[in-house]
N, C-alpha and C positions, 0 to 999 in steps of 0.2 A: 774378934780377938779382943782389942783395946782401943778405946779413944785416948789419944796421946795429946799432950800439950803442943800447941803450935808456937814455935819460937817467933818473938816479935822483933821488928826492926830495933837495931841497937845491940842485939845479942851477938857477940863476936863468933859464935858457932855458925851463924849464917854466912860467914865470909870464908869459911873453910872449903877447900876443894874436896870433893867426894871421890873416893876409891872405886875402881871398876869391880864388878861382881864377876867372879870366876865361875865357869861351869859347874865345877864341884860344889859350889856354894848355893846352888839353886834352892835346895830344900831348906837351908838356913835362912834365906831371905824371904821365904813365904810368909812368915808371921810379920814381918816388916811391911810386905805388901798389903796384907789384911788390915794391919793397923792404919795404914795410909788411907785405904777405902773407908774404913770405919770413922777416922778422924775427919775426913772430907765430908761424909754424910752428915756428921753431927755439925759441922761448920755450915753446910748447906742449909740444914734445918733451922739453924739459929739466925743466919744472915740473909738467907734468900739468894745466895750466889756462890760461886766457886765451882770451877770446872775441872781443875787438876791440882795436884800437890807433889812437891818433890821430897824425897826422903831427908834431906838436910833440914826441912822445915819441922821435923819431929825429933831432930837430933841424931839422926841416922845418916852417917856420911858415906853412903853407898850411891851408886849411879842408878837411881830407880825413880821413875816418874809414874804416877797413877793418874788416870784421867776417867771421869765419867760424864758422858753425854747422853747416849741412849743405852749404853752398857758399859761395864767395867773393862778397862784396858790398862794392864800393867806393862810398863816398858823398861827393860832392863838394858843397861849401857846404851842409852840413845845418843846418836851422833847426828848433828846437822850439817849438811853440806850444800853446795850449789846454790848460795843465795842469789837472788835476782838483783838487778840493779835497780829496779823500780821499788818504791817503798810505800808503806802504809803508816799513817800517823793515828795513833789511838791514845785514849785516856786508859791507862792500864791500872788494874788493882791487883792486890795481893793478899792472901791470907795472913801474911807476916806483918802487914800494916793495913788493916781492914777499913780504917776510915780515911785513908789517904789514896789519892789518885795521882799518878805520874804520867804526863804526856811525853810519849816517845815516838821515835820512827824506827821501824824495822823493815827488813826486805819483806816484799809481799809474798814471795814464793821461796821455798827451800825444800831440800829432801831430807827426810828422817829415816835413819836406819837404826833399828833396835831388836832385841830379843824379847820374845815372850817368856812366861813361866815355864814352858816346856822346852826352852832354848831354841826355838824356831826363830830364824831371822826374818824380818819384815823390812820392806823398803816402801816408803809412802811419800808421795809428792804432796807437799803441803801448800796451801794458799790461803790468804786473807786471815780468817779466824784461827784456823788451825796453825798456821805459820806463826802468827802472833803469840798464841797461847804456849806453843812448844818451845819456841825461842825462849819465852820467859822462863819456863820450867828447866830447860837445860842450863840457862844461866845460873839457877840456883845450885845445880850441880857443880858449877865452876866457881861458886862463892861469890856470884855477881847479883846484885839486887837491882831492881828496876830503878830505884832512886839514883843509881849510878849511871844510868842511861837516858836520864831526862834530857830533853832537847835543850833546855837552857834553865836558868834559875827561876823563871816565871812559870815553869811546867808542873806545878804542884797545886793540888785543890783538895779540900776536904769533901768527902762524899756527899755530905748533907748540903753542900752549896751548889751542886751540879743539877742542872735540870734532868728530869727523869729520862727524857729522850736520849741524853748523852750517856746514859748508863746502861742501855739495853744491849744485849748480845749482838755483836756485828755478824750477820749472816745467818744462815740456816742449818749449818752442820750437815749439808746434804751428803757429805762424803764419809760420814762416820762408819759406814760398812767396810771402809778400807782398813779399819783397825779391828783386828781379830783378837 
């Protein structure tokens, strides 16, 4: 469809809460989903990273997240639940602030419930990488940015100042087949 502009940190549109998608709107949101995948692919080609994007990042305030790891996965109305007590600390990046990293602590495990483009419901137990990634994307739907979840005022770094080993993806995404 189209490559859209990714809204950057400081744009007040990123702080808006997104509206749920209703079943009768499935066909109307398909172009948004395609735009999200196209925009993410272009970002990945330019920056060499980027695993998922939320609709508010392109100015669409709908509860949609698109992820590409081994294949495309569109998640409509994703809901996280059952966060674990144990936590994972990571340097998180974001397409809305591509040069900045934010250190934060998230639950290591949680459950994700979402609908696909055919309106089928899916429930996935997330752990480590996927838990971190999808907590970040669902936060976007709630108007929350990673900078708001920083561990402390010292939990910020520019990407170019970090050793390469600290920027590698965490884990292997061995459970990607759970996302259909």
